Backbone as XML, in Angstrom:
<?xml version="1.0"?>
<chain id="A" units="angstrom">
  <residue number="1" name="UNK">
    <atom name="N" x="93.848" y="85.513" z="117.295"/>
    <atom name="CA" x="94.213" y="86.595" z="118.434"/>
    <atom name="C" x="94.538" y="87.934" z="117.621"/>
  </residue>
  <residue number="2" name="UNK">
    <atom name="N" x="93.999" y="89.014" z="118.106"/>
    <atom name="CA" x="94.179" y="90.260" z="117.555"/>
    <atom name="C" x="95.226" y="91.090" z="118.426"/>
  </residue>
  <residue number="3" name="UNK">
    <atom name="N" x="96.083" y="92.073" z="117.838"/>
    <atom name="CA" x="96.958" y="92.775" z="118.529"/>
    <atom name="C" x="96.200" y="93.676" z="119.412"/>
  </residue>
  <residue number="4" name="UNK">
    <atom name="N" x="96.889" y="94.165" z="120.783"/>
    <atom name="CA" x="96.174" y="95.176" z="121.597"/>
    <atom name="C" x="95.847" y="96.434" z="120.909"/>
  </residue>
  <residue number="5" name="UNK">
    <atom name="N" x="94.864" y="97.119" z="121.359"/>
    <atom name="CA" x="94.463" y="98.477" z="120.648"/>
    <atom name="C" x="95.588" y="99.362" z="121.021"/>
  </residue>
  <residue number="6" name="UNK">
    <atom name="N" x="95.853" y="100.107" z="120.020"/>
    <atom name="CA" x="96.970" y="101.063" z="120.048"/>
    <atom name="C" x="96.389" y="102.487" z="119.689"/>
  </residue>
  <residue number="7" name="UNK">
    <atom name="N" x="96.749" y="103.704" z="120.325"/>
    <atom name="CA" x="96.288" y="104.921" z="119.906"/>
    <atom name="C" x="97.422" y="105.419" z="118.817"/>
  </residue>
  <residue number="8" name="UNK">
    <atom name="N" x="96.725" y="105.711" z="117.670"/>
    <atom name="CA" x="97.655" y="106.104" z="116.474"/>
    <atom name="C" x="98.172" y="107.425" z="116.601"/>
  </residue>
  <residue number="9" name="UNK">
    <atom name="N" x="97.533" y="108.326" z="117.595"/>
    <atom name="CA" x="98.023" y="109.717" z="117.703"/>
    <atom name="C" x="99.444" y="109.785" z="118.686"/>
  </residue>
  <residue number="10" name="UNK">
    <atom name="N" x="99.785" y="108.584" z="119.017"/>
    <atom name="CA" x="101.119" y="108.632" z="119.910"/>
    <atom name="C" x="102.368" y="108.746" z="118.997"/>
  </residue>
  <residue number="11" name="UNK">
    <atom name="N" x="102.268" y="108.798" z="117.632"/>
    <atom name="CA" x="103.282" y="108.857" z="116.712"/>
    <atom name="C" x="103.061" y="109.949" z="115.783"/>
  </residue>
  <residue number="12" name="UNK">
    <atom name="N" x="104.127" y="110.544" z="115.039"/>
    <atom name="CA" x="103.969" y="111.477" z="114.063"/>
    <atom name="C" x="103.507" y="110.695" z="112.803"/>
  </residue>
  <residue number="13" name="UNK">
    <atom name="N" x="102.617" y="111.222" z="112.132"/>
    <atom name="CA" x="102.025" y="110.588" z="110.919"/>
    <atom name="C" x="103.170" y="110.668" z="109.768"/>
  </residue>
  <residue number="14" name="UNK">
    <atom name="N" x="103.579" y="109.511" z="109.221"/>
    <atom name="CA" x="104.570" y="109.449" z="108.195"/>
    <atom name="C" x="103.883" y="109.884" z="106.879"/>
  </residue>
  <residue number="15" name="UNK">
    <atom name="N" x="102.640" y="109.876" z="106.662"/>
    <atom name="CA" x="101.880" y="110.273" z="105.562"/>
    <atom name="C" x="101.614" y="111.771" z="105.386"/>
  </residue>
  <residue number="16" name="UNK">
    <atom name="N" x="101.111" y="112.411" z="106.325"/>
    <atom name="CA" x="100.862" y="113.831" z="106.238"/>
    <atom name="C" x="101.808" y="114.592" z="107.107"/>
  </residue>
  <residue number="17" name="UNK">
    <atom name="N" x="102.513" y="113.906" z="108.015"/>
    <atom name="CA" x="103.453" y="114.655" z="108.911"/>
    <atom name="C" x="102.869" y="115.358" z="110.164"/>
  </residue>
  <residue number="18" name="UNK">
    <atom name="N" x="101.599" y="115.009" z="110.486"/>
    <atom name="CA" x="100.912" y="115.555" z="111.700"/>
    <atom name="C" x="101.733" y="115.040" z="112.915"/>
  </residue>
  <residue number="19" name="UNK">
    <atom name="N" x="102.084" y="115.990" z="113.736"/>
    <atom name="CA" x="102.898" y="115.578" z="115.059"/>
    <atom name="C" x="102.016" y="114.870" z="115.890"/>
  </residue>
  <residue number="20" name="UNK">
    <atom name="N" x="102.576" y="114.128" z="116.834"/>
    <atom name="CA" x="101.887" y="113.386" z="117.893"/>
    <atom name="C" x="100.815" y="114.275" z="118.569"/>
  </residue>
  <residue number="21" name="UNK">
    <atom name="N" x="99.732" y="113.613" z="118.786"/>
    <atom name="CA" x="98.523" y="114.139" z="119.537"/>
    <atom name="C" x="97.744" y="115.187" z="118.639"/>
  </residue>
  <residue number="22" name="UNK">
    <atom name="N" x="98.168" y="115.439" z="117.351"/>
    <atom name="CA" x="97.474" y="116.123" z="116.379"/>
    <atom name="C" x="96.839" y="115.324" z="115.334"/>
  </residue>
  <residue number="23" name="UNK">
    <atom name="N" x="95.481" y="115.487" z="115.088"/>
    <atom name="CA" x="94.861" y="114.708" z="114.038"/>
    <atom name="C" x="95.695" y="114.790" z="112.645"/>
  </residue>
  <residue number="24" name="UNK">
    <atom name="N" x="95.399" y="113.711" z="111.876"/>
    <atom name="CA" x="95.919" y="113.719" z="110.641"/>
    <atom name="C" x="95.154" y="114.892" z="109.651"/>
  </residue>
  <residue number="25" name="UNK">
    <atom name="N" x="95.946" y="115.221" z="108.722"/>
    <atom name="CA" x="95.496" y="116.290" z="107.767"/>
    <atom name="C" x="95.218" y="115.880" z="106.463"/>
  </residue>
  <residue number="26" name="UNK">
    <atom name="N" x="94.151" y="116.280" z="105.817"/>
    <atom name="CA" x="93.690" y="115.962" z="104.534"/>
    <atom name="C" x="94.172" y="117.161" z="103.633"/>
  </residue>
  <residue number="27" name="UNK">
    <atom name="N" x="93.845" y="117.168" z="102.316"/>
    <atom name="CA" x="94.304" y="118.142" z="101.469"/>
    <atom name="C" x="93.681" y="119.594" z="101.909"/>
  </residue>
  <residue number="28" name="UNK">
    <atom name="N" x="92.421" y="119.719" z="102.295"/>
    <atom name="CA" x="91.862" y="120.862" z="102.407"/>
    <atom name="C" x="91.403" y="120.965" z="104.079"/>
  </residue>
  <residue number="29" name="UNK">
    <atom name="N" x="91.460" y="119.984" z="104.969"/>
    <atom name="CA" x="91.011" y="120.039" z="106.275"/>
    <atom name="C" x="91.525" y="118.840" z="106.946"/>
  </residue>
  <residue number="30" name="UNK">
    <atom name="N" x="91.092" y="118.577" z="108.212"/>
    <atom name="CA" x="91.424" y="117.392" z="109.060"/>
    <atom name="C" x="90.795" y="116.223" z="108.282"/>
  </residue>
  <residue number="31" name="UNK">
    <atom name="N" x="91.587" y="115.047" z="108.396"/>
    <atom name="CA" x="91.075" y="113.796" z="107.874"/>
    <atom name="C" x="90.063" y="113.252" z="108.881"/>
  </residue>
  <residue number="32" name="UNK">
    <atom name="N" x="89.160" y="112.329" z="108.478"/>
    <atom name="CA" x="88.131" y="111.712" z="109.420"/>
    <atom name="C" x="88.791" y="110.857" z="110.293"/>
  </residue>
  <residue number="33" name="UNK">
    <atom name="N" x="89.789" y="110.143" z="109.875"/>
    <atom name="CA" x="90.497" y="109.275" z="110.640"/>
    <atom name="C" x="91.979" y="109.217" z="110.525"/>
  </residue>
  <residue number="34" name="UNK">
    <atom name="N" x="92.760" y="108.719" z="111.429"/>
    <atom name="CA" x="94.158" y="108.651" z="111.157"/>
    <atom name="C" x="94.586" y="107.921" z="109.860"/>
  </residue>
  <residue number="35" name="UNK">
    <atom name="N" x="95.528" y="108.263" z="109.259"/>
    <atom name="CA" x="96.030" y="107.576" z="108.031"/>
    <atom name="C" x="96.590" y="106.221" z="108.438"/>
  </residue>
  <residue number="36" name="UNK">
    <atom name="N" x="96.373" y="105.209" z="107.469"/>
    <atom name="CA" x="96.683" y="103.928" z="107.743"/>
    <atom name="C" x="98.213" y="103.699" z="108.098"/>
  </residue>
  <residue number="37" name="UNK">
    <atom name="N" x="99.016" y="104.444" z="107.402"/>
    <atom name="CA" x="100.433" y="104.406" z="107.701"/>
    <atom name="C" x="100.759" y="104.806" z="109.256"/>
  </residue>
  <residue number="38" name="UNK">
    <atom name="N" x="99.944" y="105.811" z="109.712"/>
    <atom name="CA" x="100.123" y="106.138" z="111.008"/>
    <atom name="C" x="99.702" y="105.021" z="112.135"/>
  </residue>
  <residue number="39" name="UNK">
    <atom name="N" x="98.640" y="104.345" z="111.733"/>
    <atom name="CA" x="98.008" y="103.237" z="112.537"/>
    <atom name="C" x="99.030" y="102.210" z="112.526"/>
  </residue>
  <residue number="40" name="UNK">
    <atom name="N" x="99.750" y="101.796" z="111.319"/>
    <atom name="CA" x="100.738" y="100.778" z="111.335"/>
    <atom name="C" x="101.934" y="101.181" z="112.174"/>
  </residue>
  <residue number="41" name="UNK">
    <atom name="N" x="102.408" y="102.387" z="112.144"/>
    <atom name="CA" x="103.518" y="102.788" z="112.759"/>
    <atom name="C" x="103.265" y="102.904" z="114.444"/>
  </residue>
  <residue number="42" name="UNK">
    <atom name="N" x="102.143" y="103.212" z="114.677"/>
    <atom name="CA" x="101.784" y="103.318" z="116.139"/>
    <atom name="C" x="101.793" y="101.841" z="116.717"/>
  </residue>
  <residue number="43" name="UNK">
    <atom name="N" x="101.327" y="100.881" z="115.897"/>
    <atom name="CA" x="101.235" y="99.542" z="116.389"/>
    <atom name="C" x="102.712" y="98.957" z="116.490"/>
  </residue>
  <residue number="44" name="UNK">
    <atom name="N" x="103.453" y="99.182" z="115.401"/>
    <atom name="CA" x="104.841" y="98.755" z="115.607"/>
    <atom name="C" x="105.630" y="99.440" z="116.589"/>
  </residue>
  <residue number="45" name="UNK">
    <atom name="N" x="105.490" y="100.645" z="116.981"/>
    <atom name="CA" x="106.177" y="101.432" z="117.986"/>
    <atom name="C" x="105.673" y="100.808" z="119.396"/>
  </residue>
  <residue number="46" name="UNK">
    <atom name="N" x="104.455" y="100.516" z="119.614"/>
    <atom name="CA" x="103.945" y="99.903" z="120.761"/>
    <atom name="C" x="104.449" y="98.431" z="120.913"/>
  </residue>
  <residue number="47" name="UNK">
    <atom name="N" x="104.336" y="97.615" z="119.802"/>
    <atom name="CA" x="104.821" y="96.304" z="119.868"/>
    <atom name="C" x="106.328" y="96.202" z="120.182"/>
  </residue>
  <residue number="48" name="UNK">
    <atom name="N" x="107.215" y="97.018" z="119.640"/>
    <atom name="CA" x="108.640" y="96.980" z="119.794"/>
    <atom name="C" x="109.101" y="97.535" z="121.235"/>
  </residue>
  <residue number="49" name="UNK">
    <atom name="N" x="108.202" y="98.190" z="121.712"/>
    <atom name="CA" x="108.425" y="98.798" z="123.145"/>
    <atom name="C" x="107.988" y="97.607" z="124.273"/>
  </residue>
  <residue number="50" name="UNK">
    <atom name="N" x="107.598" y="96.486" z="123.882"/>
    <atom name="CA" x="107.048" y="95.575" z="124.636"/>
    <atom name="C" x="108.216" y="94.753" z="125.511"/>
  </residue>
  <residue number="51" name="UNK">
    <atom name="N" x="108.059" y="94.680" z="126.769"/>
    <atom name="CA" x="109.151" y="94.071" z="127.648"/>
    <atom name="C" x="109.216" y="92.542" z="127.159"/>
  </residue>
  <residue number="52" name="UNK">
    <atom name="N" x="108.499" y="92.061" z="126.422"/>
    <atom name="CA" x="108.772" y="90.639" z="126.043"/>
    <atom name="C" x="110.057" y="90.465" z="125.237"/>
  </residue>
  <residue number="53" name="UNK">
    <atom name="N" x="110.487" y="91.641" z="124.510"/>
    <atom name="CA" x="111.538" y="91.619" z="123.652"/>
    <atom name="C" x="112.793" y="91.935" z="124.539"/>
  </residue>
  <residue number="54" name="UNK">
    <atom name="N" x="112.753" y="92.112" z="125.814"/>
    <atom name="CA" x="113.828" y="92.557" z="126.602"/>
    <atom name="C" x="114.925" y="91.280" z="126.634"/>
  </residue>
  <residue number="55" name="UNK">
    <atom name="N" x="114.596" y="90.140" z="126.432"/>
    <atom name="CA" x="115.475" y="88.922" z="126.384"/>
    <atom name="C" x="116.054" y="88.917" z="125.066"/>
  </residue>
  <residue number="56" name="UNK">
    <atom name="N" x="115.671" y="89.747" z="124.051"/>
    <atom name="CA" x="116.298" y="89.783" z="122.708"/>
    <atom name="C" x="117.399" y="90.762" z="122.855"/>
  </residue>
  <residue number="57" name="UNK">
    <atom name="N" x="118.671" y="90.180" z="122.242"/>
    <atom name="CA" x="119.897" y="91.086" z="122.552"/>
    <atom name="C" x="119.925" y="92.386" z="121.524"/>
  </residue>
  <residue number="58" name="UNK">
    <atom name="N" x="120.576" y="93.374" z="122.054"/>
    <atom name="CA" x="120.779" y="94.615" z="121.237"/>
    <atom name="C" x="122.023" y="94.280" z="120.468"/>
  </residue>
  <residue number="59" name="UNK">
    <atom name="N" x="122.004" y="94.886" z="119.032"/>
    <atom name="CA" x="123.199" y="94.591" z="118.291"/>
    <atom name="C" x="123.648" y="96.098" z="117.991"/>
  </residue>
  <residue number="60" name="UNK">
    <atom name="N" x="124.958" y="96.269" z="118.780"/>
    <atom name="CA" x="125.487" y="97.449" z="118.777"/>
    <atom name="C" x="124.870" y="98.327" z="119.823"/>
  </residue>
  <residue number="61" name="UNK">
    <atom name="N" x="125.185" y="99.655" z="119.731"/>
    <atom name="CA" x="124.517" y="100.412" z="120.669"/>
    <atom name="C" x="123.027" y="100.634" z="120.659"/>
  </residue>
  <residue number="62" name="UNK">
    <atom name="N" x="122.385" y="100.675" z="121.766"/>
    <atom name="CA" x="120.708" y="100.739" z="121.809"/>
    <atom name="C" x="120.291" y="101.954" z="121.313"/>
  </residue>
  <residue number="63" name="UNK">
    <atom name="N" x="120.290" y="102.272" z="119.950"/>
    <atom name="CA" x="119.994" y="103.465" z="119.445"/>
    <atom name="C" x="118.585" y="103.258" z="118.645"/>
  </residue>
  <residue number="64" name="UNK">
    <atom name="N" x="118.188" y="104.414" z="118.121"/>
    <atom name="CA" x="117.061" y="104.506" z="117.195"/>
    <atom name="C" x="117.489" y="103.989" z="115.716"/>
  </residue>
  <residue number="65" name="UNK">
    <atom name="N" x="116.538" y="103.118" z="115.121"/>
    <atom name="CA" x="116.947" y="102.726" z="113.696"/>
    <atom name="C" x="117.220" y="103.946" z="112.813"/>
  </residue>
  <residue number="66" name="UNK">
    <atom name="N" x="118.436" y="103.750" z="112.053"/>
    <atom name="CA" x="118.614" y="104.692" z="111.076"/>
    <atom name="C" x="117.805" y="104.708" z="109.739"/>
  </residue>
  <residue number="67" name="UNK">
    <atom name="N" x="116.943" y="103.719" z="109.616"/>
    <atom name="CA" x="116.079" y="103.703" z="108.476"/>
    <atom name="C" x="114.737" y="104.412" z="108.748"/>
  </residue>
  <residue number="68" name="UNK">
    <atom name="N" x="114.049" y="104.036" z="109.961"/>
    <atom name="CA" x="112.840" y="104.564" z="110.286"/>
    <atom name="C" x="112.985" y="105.727" z="111.280"/>
  </residue>
  <residue number="69" name="UNK">
    <atom name="N" x="113.928" y="105.814" z="111.956"/>
    <atom name="CA" x="114.088" y="106.933" z="112.978"/>
    <atom name="C" x="113.059" y="106.853" z="114.081"/>
  </residue>
  <residue number="70" name="UNK">
    <atom name="N" x="112.397" y="105.811" z="114.281"/>
    <atom name="CA" x="111.364" y="105.752" z="115.236"/>
    <atom name="C" x="111.667" y="104.603" z="116.296"/>
  </residue>
  <residue number="71" name="UNK">
    <atom name="N" x="111.673" y="103.436" z="115.720"/>
    <atom name="CA" x="111.857" y="102.262" z="116.495"/>
    <atom name="C" x="113.303" y="101.908" z="116.913"/>
  </residue>
  <residue number="72" name="UNK">
    <atom name="N" x="113.472" y="101.005" z="117.834"/>
    <atom name="CA" x="114.816" y="100.812" z="118.286"/>
    <atom name="C" x="115.535" y="99.939" z="117.046"/>
  </residue>
  <residue number="73" name="UNK">
    <atom name="N" x="116.913" y="100.054" z="116.876"/>
    <atom name="CA" x="117.500" y="99.468" z="115.679"/>
    <atom name="C" x="117.239" y="97.938" z="115.580"/>
  </residue>
  <residue number="74" name="UNK">
    <atom name="N" x="117.037" y="97.277" z="116.630"/>
    <atom name="CA" x="116.887" y="95.779" z="116.687"/>
    <atom name="C" x="115.658" y="95.334" z="115.894"/>
  </residue>
  <residue number="75" name="UNK">
    <atom name="N" x="114.740" y="96.424" z="115.686"/>
    <atom name="CA" x="113.401" y="95.960" z="115.245"/>
    <atom name="C" x="113.666" y="95.262" z="113.828"/>
  </residue>
  <residue number="76" name="UNK">
    <atom name="N" x="114.610" y="95.601" z="113.024"/>
    <atom name="CA" x="114.753" y="94.977" z="111.632"/>
    <atom name="C" x="114.890" y="93.607" z="111.927"/>
  </residue>
  <residue number="77" name="UNK">
    <atom name="N" x="115.942" y="93.271" z="112.794"/>
    <atom name="CA" x="116.255" y="91.820" z="112.856"/>
    <atom name="C" x="114.987" y="91.088" z="113.503"/>
  </residue>
  <residue number="78" name="UNK">
    <atom name="N" x="114.308" y="91.656" z="114.547"/>
    <atom name="CA" x="113.168" y="91.074" z="115.144"/>
    <atom name="C" x="112.066" y="90.836" z="114.044"/>
  </residue>
  <residue number="79" name="UNK">
    <atom name="N" x="111.818" y="91.905" z="113.182"/>
    <atom name="CA" x="110.681" y="91.791" z="112.227"/>
    <atom name="C" x="111.052" y="90.618" z="111.185"/>
  </residue>
  <residue number="80" name="UNK">
    <atom name="N" x="112.496" y="90.625" z="110.755"/>
    <atom name="CA" x="112.862" y="89.563" z="109.939"/>
    <atom name="C" x="112.712" y="88.040" z="110.418"/>
  </residue>
  <residue number="81" name="UNK">
    <atom name="N" x="113.098" y="87.958" z="111.611"/>
    <atom name="CA" x="112.908" y="86.753" z="112.324"/>
    <atom name="C" x="111.431" y="86.256" z="112.388"/>
  </residue>
  <residue number="82" name="UNK">
    <atom name="N" x="110.638" y="87.290" z="112.761"/>
    <atom name="CA" x="109.129" y="87.007" z="112.910"/>
    <atom name="C" x="108.547" y="86.618" z="111.601"/>
  </residue>
  <residue number="83" name="UNK">
    <atom name="N" x="108.980" y="87.299" z="110.665"/>
    <atom name="CA" x="108.436" y="87.030" z="109.277"/>
    <atom name="C" x="108.853" y="85.632" z="108.859"/>
  </residue>
  <residue number="84" name="UNK">
    <atom name="N" x="110.101" y="85.268" z="109.054"/>
    <atom name="CA" x="110.490" y="83.844" z="108.690"/>
    <atom name="C" x="109.761" y="82.838" z="109.665"/>
  </residue>
  <residue number="85" name="UNK">
    <atom name="N" x="109.684" y="83.142" z="110.776"/>
    <atom name="CA" x="108.872" y="82.253" z="111.659"/>
    <atom name="C" x="107.476" y="82.008" z="111.086"/>
  </residue>
  <residue number="86" name="UNK">
    <atom name="N" x="106.978" y="83.046" z="110.828"/>
    <atom name="CA" x="105.491" y="83.090" z="110.414"/>
    <atom name="C" x="105.326" y="82.422" z="109.023"/>
  </residue>
  <residue number="87" name="UNK">
    <atom name="N" x="106.364" y="82.433" z="108.220"/>
    <atom name="CA" x="106.411" y="81.746" z="107.004"/>
    <atom name="C" x="106.617" y="80.168" z="107.166"/>
  </residue>
  <residue number="88" name="UNK">
    <atom name="N" x="106.895" y="79.725" z="108.398"/>
    <atom name="CA" x="107.093" y="78.248" z="108.701"/>
    <atom name="C" x="108.473" y="77.830" z="108.693"/>
  </residue>
  <residue number="89" name="UNK">
    <atom name="N" x="109.386" y="78.729" z="108.845"/>
    <atom name="CA" x="110.928" y="78.379" z="108.983"/>
    <atom name="C" x="110.994" y="77.828" z="110.469"/>
  </residue>
  <residue number="90" name="UNK">
    <atom name="N" x="111.830" y="76.945" z="110.641"/>
    <atom name="CA" x="112.178" y="76.405" z="112.014"/>
    <atom name="C" x="112.991" y="77.169" z="112.783"/>
  </residue>
  <residue number="91" name="UNK">
    <atom name="N" x="112.962" y="77.207" z="114.136"/>
    <atom name="CA" x="113.617" y="78.172" z="115.005"/>
    <atom name="C" x="115.089" y="77.703" z="114.954"/>
  </residue>
  <residue number="92" name="UNK">
    <atom name="N" x="115.470" y="76.454" z="114.710"/>
    <atom name="CA" x="116.770" y="76.111" z="114.664"/>
    <atom name="C" x="117.653" y="76.654" z="113.609"/>
  </residue>
  <residue number="93" name="UNK">
    <atom name="N" x="117.092" y="76.627" z="112.346"/>
    <atom name="CA" x="117.704" y="77.261" z="111.277"/>
    <atom name="C" x="117.932" y="78.779" z="111.441"/>
  </residue>
  <residue number="94" name="UNK">
    <atom name="N" x="116.904" y="79.423" z="112.160"/>
    <atom name="CA" x="116.868" y="80.912" z="112.322"/>
    <atom name="C" x="118.172" y="81.236" z="113.518"/>
  </residue>
  <residue number="95" name="UNK">
    <atom name="N" x="118.019" y="80.415" z="114.494"/>
    <atom name="CA" x="119.147" y="80.533" z="115.474"/>
    <atom name="C" x="120.583" y="80.590" z="114.898"/>
  </residue>
  <residue number="96" name="UNK">
    <atom name="N" x="120.753" y="79.479" z="113.988"/>
    <atom name="CA" x="121.972" y="79.426" z="113.309"/>
    <atom name="C" x="122.365" y="80.630" z="112.376"/>
  </residue>
  <residue number="97" name="UNK">
    <atom name="N" x="121.242" y="80.988" z="111.541"/>
    <atom name="CA" x="121.437" y="82.050" z="110.694"/>
    <atom name="C" x="121.890" y="83.475" z="111.333"/>
  </residue>
  <residue number="98" name="UNK">
    <atom name="N" x="121.103" y="83.739" z="112.519"/>
    <atom name="CA" x="121.466" y="85.092" z="113.145"/>
    <atom name="C" x="122.368" y="84.937" z="114.359"/>
  </residue>
  <residue number="99" name="UNK">
    <atom name="N" x="122.749" y="83.722" z="114.674"/>
    <atom name="CA" x="123.770" y="83.537" z="115.749"/>
    <atom name="C" x="123.119" y="83.829" z="117.137"/>
  </residue>
  <residue number="100" name="UNK">
    <atom name="N" x="121.725" y="83.444" z="117.373"/>
    <atom name="CA" x="120.935" y="83.720" z="118.508"/>
    <atom name="C" x="120.664" y="82.458" z="119.429"/>
  </residue>
  <residue number="101" name="UNK">
    <atom name="N" x="120.572" y="82.762" z="120.569"/>
    <atom name="CA" x="120.280" y="81.789" z="121.574"/>
    <atom name="C" x="118.754" y="81.269" z="121.464"/>
  </residue>
  <residue number="102" name="UNK">
    <atom name="N" x="118.378" y="80.208" z="122.003"/>
    <atom name="CA" x="116.995" y="79.803" z="122.052"/>
    <atom name="C" x="116.171" y="80.653" z="122.845"/>
  </residue>
  <residue number="103" name="UNK">
    <atom name="N" x="116.823" y="81.397" z="123.988"/>
    <atom name="CA" x="116.003" y="82.369" z="124.697"/>
    <atom name="C" x="115.493" y="83.497" z="123.827"/>
  </residue>
  <residue number="104" name="UNK">
    <atom name="N" x="116.553" y="83.987" z="123.076"/>
    <atom name="CA" x="116.058" y="85.080" z="122.222"/>
    <atom name="C" x="115.060" y="84.735" z="121.225"/>
  </residue>
  <residue number="105" name="UNK">
    <atom name="N" x="115.139" y="83.545" z="120.711"/>
    <atom name="CA" x="114.015" y="83.256" z="119.703"/>
    <atom name="C" x="112.654" y="82.890" z="120.347"/>
  </residue>
  <residue number="106" name="UNK">
    <atom name="N" x="112.702" y="82.421" z="121.634"/>
    <atom name="CA" x="111.482" y="82.328" z="122.482"/>
    <atom name="C" x="110.842" y="83.750" z="122.699"/>
  </residue>
  <residue number="107" name="UNK">
    <atom name="N" x="111.637" y="84.633" z="122.904"/>
    <atom name="CA" x="111.376" y="85.943" z="123.355"/>
    <atom name="C" x="110.475" y="86.582" z="121.868"/>
  </residue>
  <residue number="108" name="UNK">
    <atom name="N" x="111.001" y="86.276" z="120.742"/>
    <atom name="CA" x="110.268" y="86.658" z="119.619"/>
    <atom name="C" x="109.138" y="85.866" z="119.380"/>
  </residue>
  <residue number="109" name="UNK">
    <atom name="N" x="109.024" y="84.626" z="119.806"/>
    <atom name="CA" x="107.797" y="83.734" z="119.573"/>
    <atom name="C" x="106.678" y="84.458" z="120.572"/>
  </residue>
  <residue number="110" name="UNK">
    <atom name="N" x="107.088" y="84.573" z="121.817"/>
    <atom name="CA" x="106.191" y="85.107" z="122.704"/>
    <atom name="C" x="105.595" y="86.578" z="122.332"/>
  </residue>
  <residue number="111" name="UNK">
    <atom name="N" x="106.549" y="87.418" z="121.795"/>
    <atom name="CA" x="106.270" y="88.657" z="121.145"/>
    <atom name="C" x="105.169" y="88.580" z="120.126"/>
  </residue>
  <residue number="112" name="UNK">
    <atom name="N" x="105.446" y="87.485" z="119.095"/>
    <atom name="CA" x="104.615" y="87.325" z="118.056"/>
    <atom name="C" x="103.219" y="86.961" z="118.482"/>
  </residue>
  <residue number="113" name="UNK">
    <atom name="N" x="103.068" y="86.242" z="119.431"/>
    <atom name="CA" x="101.743" y="85.675" z="120.020"/>
    <atom name="C" x="100.891" y="87.004" z="120.577"/>
  </residue>
  <residue number="114" name="UNK">
    <atom name="N" x="101.607" y="87.923" z="121.167"/>
    <atom name="CA" x="101.075" y="88.994" z="121.789"/>
    <atom name="C" x="100.691" y="90.051" z="120.833"/>
  </residue>
  <residue number="115" name="UNK">
    <atom name="N" x="101.589" y="90.326" z="119.716"/>
    <atom name="CA" x="101.451" y="91.288" z="118.734"/>
    <atom name="C" x="101.246" y="90.691" z="117.317"/>
  </residue>
  <residue number="116" name="UNK">
    <atom name="N" x="100.161" y="90.031" z="116.953"/>
    <atom name="CA" x="100.085" y="89.464" z="115.638"/>
    <atom name="C" x="100.078" y="90.458" z="114.575"/>
  </residue>
  <residue number="117" name="UNK">
    <atom name="N" x="101.038" y="90.217" z="113.580"/>
    <atom name="CA" x="101.188" y="91.101" z="112.441"/>
    <atom name="C" x="101.905" y="92.427" z="112.592"/>
  </residue>
  <residue number="118" name="UNK">
    <atom name="N" x="102.517" y="92.613" z="113.870"/>
    <atom name="CA" x="103.252" y="93.905" z="113.970"/>
    <atom name="C" x="104.538" y="93.917" z="113.143"/>
  </residue>
  <residue number="119" name="UNK">
    <atom name="N" x="104.988" y="92.746" z="112.827"/>
    <atom name="CA" x="106.272" y="92.844" z="112.032"/>
    <atom name="C" x="106.062" y="93.022" z="110.522"/>
  </residue>
  <residue number="120" name="UNK">
    <atom name="N" x="104.835" y="93.158" z="110.064"/>
    <atom name="CA" x="104.575" y="93.141" z="108.650"/>
    <atom name="C" x="104.688" y="94.667" z="108.246"/>
  </residue>
</chain>
């Protein structure tokens, strides 16, 4: 299964700095297509905005991540859990490591099925 199609122009390009809705810039002109970093960021932004994650708890105030300044701060934990689940770790161990309920882990599993690879 592939992730839903996402418009990369919805986010600012982290590579060239092109603002949302503006094409990516090359050294001398417009780039032929959006930079790969912009495509990945747009996918992550769409994936982490999915209502499937509403059952996942917020840790602290629901603010924007201090590292990427684009996604909600809980994305770091969701991405870590998704990566560990994809690597084959069991949900029981993850629930214990992160102090989460089975409902929160099911939310991440549902989200992973809808957005494959968005956590990478």
